[in-house]
mmCIF file as Biopython writes it, N, C-alpha, C and O atoms, coordinates in Angstrom:
data_model
#
loop_
_atom_site.group_PDB
_atom_site.id
_atom_site.type_symbol
_atom_site.label_atom_id
_atom_site.label_alt_id
_atom_site.label_comp_id
_atom_site.label_asym_id
_atom_site.label_entity_id
_atom_site.label_seq_id
_atom_site.pdbx_PDB_ins_code
_atom_site.Cartn_x
_atom_site.Cartn_y
_atom_site.Cartn_z
_atom_site.occupancy
_atom_site.B_iso_or_equiv
_atom_site.auth_seq_id
_atom_site.auth_asym_id
_atom_site.pdbx_PDB_model_num
ATOM 1   N N  . MET A ? 1  ? 106.179 122.685 90.454  1.0 0.0 1  A 1 
ATOM 2   C CA . MET A ? 1  ? 105.699 121.744 89.462  1.0 0.0 1  A 1 
ATOM 3   C C  . MET A ? 1  ? 104.235 121.452 89.772  1.0 0.0 1  A 1 
ATOM 4   O O  . MET A ? 1  ? 103.869 121.241 90.928  1.0 0.0 1  A 1 
ATOM 5   N N  . SER A ? 2  ? 103.431 121.440 88.773  1.0 0.0 2  A 1 
ATOM 6   C CA . SER A ? 2  ? 102.001 121.213 88.965  1.0 0.0 2  A 1 
ATOM 7   C C  . SER A ? 2  ? 101.722 119.737 89.204  1.0 0.0 2  A 1 
ATOM 8   O O  . SER A ? 2  ? 102.513 118.863 88.848  1.0 0.0 2  A 1 
ATOM 9   N N  . SER A ? 3  ? 100.572 119.489 89.819  1.0 0.0 3  A 1 
ATOM 10  C CA . SER A ? 3  ? 100.200 118.090 90.081  1.0 0.0 3  A 1 
ATOM 11  C C  . SER A ? 3  ? 99.982  117.318 88.787  1.0 0.0 3  A 1 
ATOM 12  O O  . SER A ? 3  ? 100.197 116.107 88.743  1.0 0.0 3  A 1 
ATOM 13  N N  . SER A ? 4  ? 99.555  118.011 87.729  1.0 0.0 4  A 1 
ATOM 14  C CA . SER A ? 4  ? 99.370  117.309 86.455  1.0 0.0 4  A 1 
ATOM 15  C C  . SER A ? 4  ? 100.716 116.897 85.856  1.0 0.0 4  A 1 
ATOM 16  O O  . SER A ? 4  ? 100.826 115.840 85.236  1.0 0.0 4  A 1 
ATOM 17  N N  . ALA A ? 5  ? 101.741 117.740 86.045  1.0 0.0 5  A 1 
ATOM 18  C CA . ALA A ? 5  ? 103.079 117.387 85.560  1.0 0.0 5  A 1 
ATOM 19  C C  . ALA A ? 5  ? 103.626 116.192 86.342  1.0 0.0 5  A 1 
ATOM 20  O O  . ALA A ? 5  ? 104.242 115.292 85.772  1.0 0.0 5  A 1 
ATOM 21  N N  . ILE A ? 6  ? 103.394 116.199 87.640  1.0 0.0 6  A 1 
ATOM 22  C CA . ILE A ? 6  ? 103.848 115.084 88.471  1.0 0.0 6  A 1 
ATOM 23  C C  . ILE A ? 6  ? 103.117 113.812 88.083  1.0 0.0 6  A 1 
ATOM 24  O O  . ILE A ? 6  ? 103.725 112.743 88.027  1.0 0.0 6  A 1 
ATOM 25  N N  . GLN A ? 7  ? 101.824 113.911 87.814  1.0 0.0 7  A 1 
ATOM 26  C CA . GLN A ? 7  ? 101.049 112.746 87.402  1.0 0.0 7  A 1 
ATOM 27  C C  . GLN A ? 7  ? 101.558 112.196 86.070  1.0 0.0 7  A 1 
ATOM 28  O O  . GLN A ? 7  ? 101.625 110.983 85.876  1.0 0.0 7  A 1 
ATOM 29  N N  . LYS A ? 8  ? 101.918 113.102 85.154  1.0 0.0 8  A 1 
ATOM 30  C CA . LYS A ? 8  ? 102.445 112.679 83.855  1.0 0.0 8  A 1 
ATOM 31  C C  . LYS A ? 8  ? 103.753 111.915 84.037  1.0 0.0 8  A 1 
ATOM 32  O O  . LYS A ? 8  ? 103.968 110.878 83.410  1.0 0.0 8  A 1 
ATOM 33  N N  . ILE A ? 9  ? 104.625 112.437 84.902  1.0 0.0 9  A 1 
ATOM 34  C CA . ILE A ? 9  ? 105.895 111.756 85.182  1.0 0.0 9  A 1 
ATOM 35  C C  . ILE A ? 9  ? 105.632 110.403 85.823  1.0 0.0 9  A 1 
ATOM 36  O O  . ILE A ? 9  ? 106.261 109.406 85.469  1.0 0.0 9  A 1 
ATOM 37  N N  . SER A ? 10 ? 104.695 110.373 86.771  1.0 0.0 10 A 1 
ATOM 38  C CA . SER A ? 10 ? 104.348 109.118 87.433  1.0 0.0 10 A 1 
ATOM 39  C C  . SER A ? 10 ? 103.849 108.083 86.428  1.0 0.0 10 A 1 
ATOM 40  O O  . SER A ? 10 ? 104.207 106.908 86.506  1.0 0.0 10 A 1 
ATOM 41  N N  . ASP A ? 11 ? 103.032 108.521 85.497  1.0 0.0 11 A 1 
ATOM 42  C CA . ASP A ? 11 ? 102.531 107.616 84.461  1.0 0.0 11 A 1 
ATOM 43  C C  . ASP A ? 11 ? 103.674 107.073 83.603  1.0 0.0 11 A 1 
ATOM 44  O O  . ASP A ? 11 ? 103.682 105.897 83.240  1.0 0.0 11 A 1 
ATOM 45  N N  . GLU A ? 12 ? 104.626 107.929 83.287  1.0 0.0 12 A 1 
ATOM 46  C CA . GLU A ? 12 ? 105.787 107.496 82.490  1.0 0.0 12 A 1 
ATOM 47  C C  . GLU A ? 12 ? 106.618 106.476 83.264  1.0 0.0 12 A 1 
ATOM 48  O O  . GLU A ? 12 ? 107.115 105.508 82.688  1.0 0.0 12 A 1 
ATOM 49  N N  . ILE A ? 13 ? 106.766 106.695 84.570  1.0 0.0 13 A 1 
ATOM 50  C CA . ILE A ? 13 ? 107.542 105.771 85.405  1.0 0.0 13 A 1 
ATOM 51  C C  . ILE A ? 13 ? 106.899 104.388 85.393  1.0 0.0 13 A 1 
ATOM 52  O O  . ILE A ? 13 ? 107.597 103.374 85.391  1.0 0.0 13 A 1 
ATOM 53  N N  . GLU A ? 14 ? 105.577 104.350 85.385  1.0 0.0 14 A 1 
ATOM 54  C CA . GLU A ? 14 ? 104.861 103.071 85.347  1.0 0.0 14 A 1 
ATOM 55  C C  . GLU A ? 14 ? 105.223 102.257 84.108  1.0 0.0 14 A 1 
ATOM 56  O O  . GLU A ? 14 ? 105.154 101.028 84.130  1.0 0.0 14 A 1 
ATOM 57  N N  . ASN A ? 15 ? 105.604 102.928 83.039  1.0 0.0 15 A 1 
ATOM 58  C CA . ASN A ? 15 ? 105.968 102.234 81.797  1.0 0.0 15 A 1 
ATOM 59  C C  . ASN A ? 15 ? 107.378 101.659 81.833  1.0 0.0 15 A 1 
ATOM 60  O O  . ASN A ? 15 ? 107.752 100.887 80.950  1.0 0.0 15 A 1 
ATOM 61  N N  . LEU A ? 16 ? 108.159 102.022 82.834  1.0 0.0 16 A 1 
ATOM 62  C CA . LEU A ? 16 ? 109.523 101.518 82.956  1.0 0.0 16 A 1 
ATOM 63  C C  . LEU A ? 16 ? 109.519 100.139 83.608  1.0 0.0 16 A 1 
ATOM 64  O O  . LEU A ? 16 ? 108.605 99.791  84.355  1.0 0.0 16 A 1 
ATOM 65  N N  . SER A ? 17 ? 110.553 99.367  83.311  1.0 0.0 17 A 1 
ATOM 66  C CA . SER A ? 17 ? 110.705 98.073  83.979  1.0 0.0 17 A 1 
ATOM 67  C C  . SER A ? 17 ? 111.089 98.321  85.434  1.0 0.0 17 A 1 
ATOM 68  O O  . SER A ? 17 ? 111.462 99.433  85.806  1.0 0.0 17 A 1 
ATOM 69  N N  . GLU A ? 18 ? 110.996 97.289  86.240  1.0 0.0 18 A 1 
ATOM 70  C CA . GLU A ? 18 ? 111.387 97.413  87.645  1.0 0.0 18 A 1 
ATOM 71  C C  . GLU A ? 18 ? 112.841 97.849  87.757  1.0 0.0 18 A 1 
ATOM 72  O O  . GLU A ? 18 ? 113.176 98.703  88.578  1.0 0.0 18 A 1 
ATOM 73  N N  . HIS A ? 19 ? 113.693 97.271  86.945  1.0 0.0 19 A 1 
ATOM 74  C CA . HIS A ? 19 ? 115.114 97.621  86.953  1.0 0.0 19 A 1 
ATOM 75  C C  . HIS A ? 19 ? 115.313 99.103  86.604  1.0 0.0 19 A 1 
ATOM 76  O O  . HIS A ? 19 ? 116.090 99.804  87.252  1.0 0.0 19 A 1 
ATOM 77  N N  . GLU A ? 20 ? 114.611 99.559  85.587  1.0 0.0 20 A 1 
ATOM 78  C CA . GLU A ? 20 ? 114.721 100.963 85.178  1.0 0.0 20 A 1 
ATOM 79  C C  . GLU A ? 20 ? 114.182 101.902 86.267  1.0 0.0 20 A 1 
ATOM 80  O O  . GLU A ? 20 ? 114.727 102.983 86.489  1.0 0.0 20 A 1 
ATOM 81  N N  . GLN A ? 21 ? 113.119 101.480 86.934  1.0 0.0 21 A 1 
ATOM 82  C CA . GLN A ? 21 ? 112.583 102.287 88.030  1.0 0.0 21 A 1 
ATOM 83  C C  . GLN A ? 21 ? 113.592 102.398 89.168  1.0 0.0 21 A 1 
ATOM 84  O O  . GLN A ? 21 ? 113.760 103.468 89.753  1.0 0.0 21 A 1 
ATOM 85  N N  . LEU A ? 22 ? 114.261 101.292 89.479  1.0 0.0 22 A 1 
ATOM 86  C CA . LEU A ? 22 ? 115.279 101.315 90.529  1.0 0.0 22 A 1 
ATOM 87  C C  . LEU A ? 22 ? 116.456 102.212 90.135  1.0 0.0 22 A 1 
ATOM 88  O O  . LEU A ? 22 ? 116.994 102.938 90.970  1.0 0.0 22 A 1 
ATOM 89  N N  . LEU A ? 23 ? 116.847 102.159 88.876  1.0 0.0 23 A 1 
ATOM 90  C CA . LEU A ? 23 ? 117.911 103.047 88.408  1.0 0.0 23 A 1 
ATOM 91  C C  . LEU A ? 23 ? 117.502 104.514 88.542  1.0 0.0 23 A 1 
ATOM 92  O O  . LEU A ? 23 ? 118.305 105.359 88.936  1.0 0.0 23 A 1 
ATOM 93  N N  . LEU A ? 24 ? 116.257 104.800 88.212  1.0 0.0 24 A 1 
ATOM 94  C CA . LEU A ? 24 ? 115.746 106.166 88.324  1.0 0.0 24 A 1 
ATOM 95  C C  . LEU A ? 24 ? 115.748 106.635 89.774  1.0 0.0 24 A 1 
ATOM 96  O O  . LEU A ? 24 ? 116.143 107.763 90.067  1.0 0.0 24 A 1 
ATOM 97  N N  . VAL A ? 25 ? 115.307 105.771 90.672  1.0 0.0 25 A 1 
ATOM 98  C CA . VAL A ? 25 ? 115.319 106.112 92.099  1.0 0.0 25 A 1 
ATOM 99  C C  . VAL A ? 25 ? 116.739 106.418 92.547  1.0 0.0 25 A 1 
ATOM 100 O O  . VAL A ? 25 ? 116.974 107.374 93.287  1.0 0.0 25 A 1 
ATOM 101 N N  . ASN A ? 26 ? 117.681 105.604 92.096  1.0 0.0 26 A 1 
ATOM 102 C CA . ASN A ? 26 ? 119.080 105.817 92.454  1.0 0.0 26 A 1 
ATOM 103 C C  . ASN A ? 26 ? 119.582 107.173 91.947  1.0 0.0 26 A 1 
ATOM 104 O O  . ASN A ? 26 ? 120.280 107.885 92.668  1.0 0.0 26 A 1 
ATOM 105 N N  . ILE A ? 27 ? 119.235 107.521 90.736  1.0 0.0 27 A 1 
ATOM 106 C CA . ILE A ? 27 ? 119.644 108.807 90.158  1.0 0.0 27 A 1 
ATOM 107 C C  . ILE A ? 27 ? 119.072 109.952 90.981  1.0 0.0 27 A 1 
ATOM 108 O O  . ILE A ? 27 ? 119.777 110.912 91.290  1.0 0.0 27 A 1 
ATOM 109 N N  . ILE A ? 28 ? 117.797 109.851 91.336  1.0 0.0 28 A 1 
ATOM 110 C CA . ILE A ? 28 ? 117.147 110.910 92.107  1.0 0.0 28 A 1 
ATOM 111 C C  . ILE A ? 28 ? 117.810 111.057 93.474  1.0 0.0 28 A 1 
ATOM 112 O O  . ILE A ? 28 ? 118.098 112.171 93.910  1.0 0.0 28 A 1 
ATOM 113 N N  . ILE A ? 29 ? 118.054 109.933 94.153  1.0 0.0 29 A 1 
ATOM 114 C CA . ILE A ? 29 ? 118.682 109.979 95.469  1.0 0.0 29 A 1 
ATOM 115 C C  . ILE A ? 29 ? 120.075 110.591 95.380  1.0 0.0 29 A 1 
ATOM 116 O O  . ILE A ? 29 ? 120.436 111.428 96.208  1.0 0.0 29 A 1 
ATOM 117 N N  . GLU A ? 30 ? 120.857 110.185 94.386  1.0 0.0 30 A 1 
ATOM 118 C CA . GLU A ? 30 ? 122.203 110.730 94.222  1.0 0.0 30 A 1 
ATOM 119 C C  . GLU A ? 30 ? 122.164 112.243 93.998  1.0 0.0 30 A 1 
ATOM 120 O O  . GLU A ? 30 ? 123.006 112.967 94.529  1.0 0.0 30 A 1 
ATOM 121 N N  . ARG A ? 31 ? 121.206 112.719 93.224  1.0 0.0 31 A 1 
ATOM 122 C CA . ARG A ? 31 ? 121.076 114.157 92.987  1.0 0.0 31 A 1 
ATOM 123 C C  . ARG A ? 31 ? 120.749 114.900 94.268  1.0 0.0 31 A 1 
ATOM 124 O O  . ARG A ? 31 ? 121.315 115.959 94.540  1.0 0.0 31 A 1 
ATOM 125 N N  . ILE A ? 32 ? 119.834 114.347 95.058  1.0 0.0 32 A 1 
ATOM 126 C CA . ILE A ? 32 ? 119.458 114.991 96.320  1.0 0.0 32 A 1 
ATOM 127 C C  . ILE A ? 32 ? 120.642 115.025 97.266  1.0 0.0 32 A 1 
ATOM 128 O O  . ILE A ? 32 ? 120.918 116.056 97.880  1.0 0.0 32 A 1 
ATOM 129 N N  . ILE A ? 33 ? 121.344 113.910 97.389  1.0 0.0 33 A 1 
ATOM 130 C CA . ILE A ? 33 ? 122.518 113.853 98.263  1.0 0.0 33 A 1 
ATOM 131 C C  . ILE A ? 33 ? 123.566 114.845 97.807  1.0 0.0 33 A 1 
ATOM 132 O O  . ILE A ? 33 ? 124.161 115.544 98.627  1.0 0.0 33 A 1 
ATOM 133 N N  . SER A ? 34 ? 123.797 114.913 96.516  1.0 0.0 34 A 1 
ATOM 134 C CA . SER A ? 34 ? 124.788 115.831 95.966  1.0 0.0 34 A 1 
ATOM 135 C C  . SER A ? 34 ? 124.442 117.277 96.302  1.0 0.0 34 A 1 
ATOM 136 O O  . SER A ? 34 ? 125.318 118.057 96.677  1.0 0.0 34 A 1 
ATOM 137 N N  . ARG A ? 35 ? 123.167 117.637 96.167  1.0 0.0 35 A 1 
ATOM 138 C CA . ARG A ? 35 ? 122.738 118.999 96.494  1.0 0.0 35 A 1 
ATOM 139 C C  . ARG A ? 35 ? 122.910 119.292 97.968  1.0 0.0 35 A 1 
ATOM 140 O O  . ARG A ? 35 ? 123.355 120.378 98.340  1.0 0.0 35 A 1 
ATOM 141 N N  . LYS A ? 36 ? 122.560 118.327 98.817  1.0 0.0 36 A 1 
ATOM 142 C CA . LYS A ? 36 ? 122.673 118.516 100.267 1.0 0.0 36 A 1 
ATOM 143 C C  . LYS A ? 36 ? 124.133 118.675 100.673 1.0 0.0 36 A 1 
ATOM 144 O O  . LYS A ? 36 ? 124.453 119.492 101.536 1.0 0.0 36 A 1 
ATOM 145 N N  . GLU A ? 37 ? 125.016 117.901 100.056 1.0 0.0 37 A 1 
ATOM 146 C CA . GLU A ? 37 ? 126.430 117.974 100.408 1.0 0.0 37 A 1 
ATOM 147 C C  . GLU A ? 37 ? 127.044 119.293 99.971  1.0 0.0 37 A 1 
ATOM 148 O O  . GLU A ? 37 ? 127.951 119.804 100.629 1.0 0.0 37 A 1 
ATOM 149 N N  . SER A ? 38 ? 126.562 119.843 98.878  1.0 0.0 38 A 1 
ATOM 150 C CA . SER A ? 38 ? 127.145 121.091 98.379  1.0 0.0 38 A 1 
ATOM 151 C C  . SER A ? 38 ? 126.535 122.319 99.051  1.0 0.0 38 A 1 
ATOM 152 O O  . SER A ? 38 ? 127.082 123.417 98.957  1.0 0.0 38 A 1 
ATOM 153 N N  . LYS A ? 39 ? 125.411 122.134 99.724  1.0 0.0 39 A 1 
ATOM 154 C CA . LYS A ? 39 ? 124.742 123.244 100.381 1.0 0.0 39 A 1 
ATOM 155 C C  . LYS A ? 39 ? 125.246 123.372 101.809 1.0 0.0 39 A 1 
ATOM 156 O O  . LYS A ? 39 ? 125.387 122.374 102.515 1.0 0.0 39 A 1 
ATOM 157 N N  . ASN A ? 40 ? 125.518 124.605 102.234 1.0 0.0 40 A 1 
ATOM 158 C CA . ASN A ? 40 ? 125.858 124.824 103.629 1.0 0.0 40 A 1 
ATOM 159 C C  . ASN A ? 40 ? 124.597 124.659 104.453 1.0 0.0 40 A 1 
ATOM 160 O O  . ASN A ? 40 ? 123.622 125.388 104.268 1.0 0.0 40 A 1 
ATOM 161 N N  . LEU A ? 41 ? 124.621 123.700 105.360 1.0 0.0 41 A 1 
ATOM 162 C CA . LEU A ? 41 ? 123.440 123.428 106.166 1.0 0.0 41 A 1 
ATOM 163 C C  . LEU A ? 41 ? 123.310 124.458 107.275 1.0 0.0 41 A 1 
ATOM 164 O O  . LEU A ? 41 ? 124.293 124.856 107.900 1.0 0.0 41 A 1 
ATOM 165 N N  . ASP A ? 42 ? 122.084 124.875 107.502 1.0 0.0 42 A 1 
ATOM 166 C CA . ASP A ? 42 ? 121.774 125.859 108.531 1.0 0.0 42 A 1 
ATOM 167 C C  . ASP A ? 42 ? 120.710 125.258 109.428 1.0 0.0 42 A 1 
ATOM 168 O O  . ASP A ? 42 ? 119.718 124.720 108.935 1.0 0.0 42 A 1 
ATOM 169 N N  . ILE A ? 43 ? 120.898 125.340 110.735 1.0 0.0 43 A 1 
ATOM 170 C CA . ILE A ? 43 ? 119.935 124.785 111.672 1.0 0.0 43 A 1 
ATOM 171 C C  . ILE A ? 43 ? 118.553 125.384 111.447 1.0 0.0 43 A 1 
ATOM 172 O O  . ILE A ? 43 ? 117.545 124.738 111.733 1.0 0.0 43 A 1 
ATOM 173 N N  . GLY A ? 44 ? 118.496 126.593 110.944 1.0 0.0 44 A 1 
ATOM 174 C CA . GLY A ? 44 ? 117.221 127.240 110.647 1.0 0.0 44 A 1 
ATOM 175 C C  . GLY A ? 44 ? 116.425 126.512 109.580 1.0 0.0 44 A 1 
ATOM 176 O O  . GLY A ? 44 ? 115.205 126.655 109.503 1.0 0.0 44 A 1 
ATOM 177 N N  . ASP A ? 45 ? 117.119 125.723 108.750 1.0 0.0 45 A 1 
ATOM 178 C CA . ASP A ? 45 ? 116.427 124.951 107.712 1.0 0.0 45 A 1 
ATOM 179 C C  . ASP A ? 45 ? 115.496 123.904 108.313 1.0 0.0 45 A 1 
ATOM 180 O O  . ASP A ? 45 ? 114.586 123.420 107.641 1.0 0.0 45 A 1 
ATOM 181 N N  . LEU A ? 46 ? 115.723 123.556 109.574 1.0 0.0 46 A 1 
ATOM 182 C CA . LEU A ? 46 ? 114.908 122.537 110.223 1.0 0.0 46 A 1 
ATOM 183 C C  . LEU A ? 46 ? 113.621 123.097 110.822 1.0 0.0 46 A 1 
ATOM 184 O O  . LEU A ? 46 ? 112.756 122.337 111.257 1.0 0.0 46 A 1 
ATOM 185 N N  . ARG A ? 47 ? 113.493 124.412 110.847 1.0 0.0 47 A 1 
ATOM 186 C CA . ARG A ? 47 ? 112.307 125.039 111.428 1.0 0.0 47 A 1 
ATOM 187 C C  . ARG A ? 47 ? 111.039 124.499 110.783 1.0 0.0 47 A 1 
ATOM 188 O O  . ARG A ? 47 ? 110.922 124.439 109.559 1.0 0.0 47 A 1 
ATOM 189 N N  . ASN A ? 48 ? 110.109 124.113 111.616 1.0 0.0 48 A 1 
ATOM 190 C CA . ASN A ? 48 ? 108.786 123.603 111.228 1.0 0.0 48 A 1 
ATOM 191 C C  . ASN A ? 48 ? 108.810 122.245 110.528 1.0 0.0 48 A 1 
ATOM 192 O O  . ASN A ? 48 ? 107.785 121.823 109.994 1.0 0.0 48 A 1 
ATOM 193 N N  . THR A ? 49 ? 109.944 121.550 110.514 1.0 0.0 49 A 1 
ATOM 194 C CA . THR A ? 49 ? 109.963 120.247 109.845 1.0 0.0 49 A 1 
ATOM 195 C C  . THR A ? 49 ? 109.140 119.206 110.599 1.0 0.0 49 A 1 
ATOM 196 O O  . THR A ? 49 ? 108.663 118.244 109.997 1.0 0.0 49 A 1 
ATOM 197 N N  . GLY A ? 50 ? 108.971 119.384 111.890 1.0 0.0 50 A 1 
ATOM 198 C CA . GLY A ? 50 ? 108.170 118.446 112.672 1.0 0.0 50 A 1 
ATOM 199 C C  . GLY A ? 50 ? 106.801 119.001 113.015 1.0 0.0 50 A 1 
ATOM 200 O O  . GLY A ? 50 ? 106.085 118.446 113.849 1.0 0.0 50 A 1 
ATOM 201 N N  . LYS A ? 51 ? 106.448 120.079 112.379 1.0 0.0 51 A 1 
ATOM 202 C CA . LYS A ? 51 ? 105.172 120.733 112.669 1.0 0.0 51 A 1 
ATOM 203 C C  . LYS A ? 51 ? 104.025 119.739 112.466 1.0 0.0 51 A 1 
ATOM 204 O O  . LYS A ? 51 ? 103.927 119.080 111.431 1.0 0.0 51 A 1 
ATOM 205 N N  . GLY A ? 52 ? 103.196 119.653 113.442 1.0 0.0 52 A 1 
ATOM 206 C CA . GLY A ? 52 ? 102.046 118.759 113.364 1.0 0.0 52 A 1 
ATOM 207 C C  . GLY A ? 52 ? 102.314 117.370 113.906 1.0 0.0 52 A 1 
ATOM 208 O O  . GLY A ? 52 ? 101.383 116.579 114.064 1.0 0.0 52 A 1 
ATOM 209 N N  . THR A ? 53 ? 103.573 117.056 114.195 1.0 0.0 53 A 1 
ATOM 210 C CA . THR A ? 53 ? 103.904 115.718 114.685 1.0 0.0 53 A 1 
ATOM 211 C C  . THR A ? 53 ? 103.162 115.409 115.979 1.0 0.0 53 A 1 
ATOM 212 O O  . THR A ? 53 ? 102.662 114.299 116.167 1.0 0.0 53 A 1 
ATOM 213 N N  . TRP A ? 54 ? 103.092 116.389 116.865 1.0 0.0 54 A 1 
ATOM 214 C CA . TRP A ? 54 ? 102.490 116.186 118.167 1.0 0.0 54 A 1 
ATOM 215 C C  . TRP A ? 54 ? 101.065 116.735 118.247 1.0 0.0 54 A 1 
ATOM 216 O O  . TRP A ? 54 ? 100.452 116.683 119.314 1.0 0.0 54 A 1 
ATOM 217 N N  . SER A ? 55 ? 100.530 117.255 117.153 1.0 0.0 55 A 1 
ATOM 218 C CA . SER A ? 55 ? 99.239  117.922 117.211 1.0 0.0 55 A 1 
ATOM 219 C C  . SER A ? 55 ? 98.102  116.998 117.642 1.0 0.0 55 A 1 
ATOM 220 O O  . SER A ? 55 ? 97.148  117.457 118.270 1.0 0.0 55 A 1 
ATOM 221 N N  . LYS A ? 56 ? 98.184  115.722 117.323 1.0 0.0 56 A 1 
ATOM 222 C CA . LYS A ? 56 ? 97.114  114.790 117.681 1.0 0.0 56 A 1 
ATOM 223 C C  . LYS A ? 56 ? 97.496  113.920 118.874 1.0 0.0 56 A 1 
ATOM 224 O O  . LYS A ? 56 ? 96.758  113.007 119.243 1.0 0.0 56 A 1 
ATOM 225 N N  . GLU A ? 57 ? 98.621  114.197 119.460 1.0 0.0 57 A 1 
ATOM 226 C CA . GLU A ? 57 ? 99.132  113.381 120.559 1.0 0.0 57 A 1 
ATOM 227 C C  . GLU A ? 57 ? 98.814  114.054 121.890 1.0 0.0 57 A 1 
ATOM 228 O O  . GLU A ? 57 ? 98.972  115.266 122.037 1.0 0.0 57 A 1 
ATOM 229 N N  . ASN A ? 58 ? 98.369  113.265 122.849 1.0 0.0 58 A 1 
ATOM 230 C CA . ASN A ? 58 ? 98.199  113.749 124.209 1.0 0.0 58 A 1 
ATOM 231 C C  . ASN A ? 58 ? 99.583  113.722 124.846 1.0 0.0 58 A 1 
ATOM 232 O O  . ASN A ? 58 ? 100.069 112.664 125.246 1.0 0.0 58 A 1 
ATOM 233 N N  . ILE A ? 59 ? 100.205 114.870 124.937 1.0 0.0 59 A 1 
ATOM 234 C CA . ILE A ? 59 ? 101.603 114.945 125.377 1.0 0.0 59 A 1 
ATOM 235 C C  . ILE A ? 59 ? 101.770 114.372 126.777 1.0 0.0 59 A 1 
ATOM 236 O O  . ILE A ? 59 ? 102.676 113.574 127.019 1.0 0.0 59 A 1 
ATOM 237 N N  . LYS A ? 60 ? 100.905 114.774 127.694 1.0 0.0 60 A 1 
ATOM 238 C CA . LYS A ? 60 ? 101.005 114.292 129.075 1.0 0.0 60 A 1 
ATOM 239 C C  . LYS A ? 60 ? 100.886 112.767 129.110 1.0 0.0 60 A 1 
ATOM 240 O O  . LYS A ? 60 ? 101.657 112.102 129.802 1.0 0.0 60 A 1 
ATOM 241 N N  . GLY A ? 61 ? 99.930  112.215 128.370 1.0 0.0 61 A 1 
ATOM 242 C CA . GLY A ? 61 ? 99.760  110.770 128.306 1.0 0.0 61 A 1 
ATOM 243 C C  . GLY A ? 61 ? 100.971 110.080 127.696 1.0 0.0 61 A 1 
ATOM 244 O O  . GLY A ? 61 ? 101.383 109.016 128.156 1.0 0.0 61 A 1 
ATOM 245 N N  . TYR A ? 62 ? 101.536 110.686 126.664 1.0 0.0 62 A 1 
ATOM 246 C CA . TYR A ? 62 ? 102.717 110.126 126.010 1.0 0.0 62 A 1 
ATOM 247 C C  . TYR A ? 62 ? 103.891 110.056 126.987 1.0 0.0 62 A 1 
ATOM 248 O O  . TYR A ? 62 ? 104.573 109.036 127.085 1.0 0.0 62 A 1 
ATOM 249 N N  . ILE A ? 63 ? 104.112 111.153 127.705 1.0 0.0 63 A 1 
ATOM 250 C CA . ILE A ? 63 ? 105.224 111.209 128.670 1.0 0.0 63 A 1 
ATOM 251 C C  . ILE A ? 63 ? 105.014 110.187 129.771 1.0 0.0 63 A 1 
ATOM 252 O O  . ILE A ? 63 ? 105.944 109.472 130.145 1.0 0.0 63 A 1 
ATOM 253 N N  . ASN A ? 64 ? 103.797 110.113 130.291 1.0 0.0 64 A 1 
ATOM 254 C CA . ASN A ? 64 ? 103.520 109.134 131.347 1.0 0.0 64 A 1 
ATOM 255 C C  . ASN A ? 64 ? 103.733 107.710 130.847 1.0 0.0 64 A 1 
ATOM 256 O O  . ASN A ? 64 ? 104.281 106.880 131.573 1.0 0.0 64 A 1 
ATOM 257 N N  . ASN A ? 65 ? 103.317 107.418 129.640 1.0 0.0 65 A 1 
ATOM 258 C CA . ASN A ? 65 ? 103.515 106.099 129.063 1.0 0.0 65 A 1 
ATOM 259 C C  . ASN A ? 65 ? 105.003 105.778 128.932 1.0 0.0 65 A 1 
ATOM 260 O O  . ASN A ? 65 ? 105.427 104.666 129.246 1.0 0.0 65 A 1 
ATOM 261 N N  . GLU A ? 66 ? 105.795 106.746 128.469 1.0 0.0 66 A 1 
ATOM 262 C CA . GLU A ? 66 ? 107.238 106.536 128.341 1.0 0.0 66 A 1 
ATOM 263 C C  . GLU A ? 66 ? 107.867 106.277 129.713 1.0 0.0 66 A 1 
ATOM 264 O O  . GLU A ? 66 ? 108.694 105.378 129.866 1.0 0.0 66 A 1 
ATOM 265 N N  . ARG A ? 67 ? 107.473 107.060 130.688 1.0 0.0 67 A 1 
ATOM 266 C CA . ARG A ? 67 ? 108.017 106.864 132.054 1.0 0.0 67 A 1 
ATOM 267 C C  . ARG A ? 67 ? 107.640 105.500 132.603 1.0 0.0 67 A 1 
ATOM 268 O O  . ARG A ? 67 ? 108.458 104.851 133.255 1.0 0.0 67 A 1 
ATOM 269 N N  . ASP A ? 68 ? 106.409 105.051 132.351 1.0 0.0 68 A 1 
ATOM 270 C CA . ASP A ? 68 ? 105.991 103.727 132.806 1.0 0.0 68 A 1 
ATOM 271 C C  . ASP A ? 68 ? 106.860 102.634 132.203 1.0 0.0 68 A 1 
ATOM 272 O O  . ASP A ? 68 ? 107.182 101.653 132.873 1.0 0.0 68 A 1 
ATOM 273 N N  . GLN A ? 69 ? 107.238 102.798 130.950 1.0 0.0 69 A 1 
ATOM 274 C CA . GLN A ? 69 ? 108.082 101.795 130.286 1.0 0.0 69 A 1 
ATOM 275 C C  . GLN A ? 69 ? 109.485 101.766 130.882 1.0 0.0 69 A 1 
ATOM 276 O O  . GLN A ? 69 ? 110.112 100.707 130.930 1.0 0.0 69 A 1 
ATOM 277 N N  . TRP A ? 70 ? 109.988 102.914 131.339 1.0 0.0 70 A 1 
ATOM 278 C CA . TRP A ? 70 ? 111.321 102.960 131.934 1.0 0.0 70 A 1 
ATOM 279 C C  . TRP A ? 70 ? 111.366 102.167 133.235 1.0 0.0 70 A 1 
ATOM 280 O O  . TRP A ? 70 ? 112.374 101.540 133.558 1.0 0.0 70 A 1 
ATOM 281 N N  . GLU A ? 71 ? 110.259 102.203 133.978 1.0 0.0 71 A 1 
ATOM 282 C CA . GLU A ? 71 ? 110.229 101.589 135.295 1.0 0.0 71 A 1 
ATOM 283 C C  . GLU A ? 71 ? 110.117 100.083 135.229 1.0 0.0 71 A 1 
ATOM 284 O O  . GLU A ? 71 ? 110.276 99.422  136.255 1.0 0.0 71 A 1 
ATOM 285 N N  . ARG A ? 72 ? 109.852 99.517  134.081 1.0 0.0 72 A 1 
ATOM 286 C CA . ARG A ? 72 ? 109.717 98.054  133.953 1.0 0.0 72 A 1 
ATOM 287 C C  . ARG A ? 72 ? 111.037 97.366  133.969 1.0 0.0 72 A 1 
ATOM 288 O O  . ARG A ? 72 ? 111.095 96.140  133.872 1.0 0.0 72 A 1 
#
């Protein structure tokens, strides 16, 4: 889906009442859950999901900080 299509949908959502927006969110969540439940999950699907999480973190410093907290 193009960013312009997403923007158009977003603009339409803005025209909905708060109640209607909440109903829409509920519909979207239910659809996602339904798809996930019907799909056979594969551990390979998780590959690269955390990519970049640690890219800006000083790993050694993080570990030392965690260990320091354990000793308290």
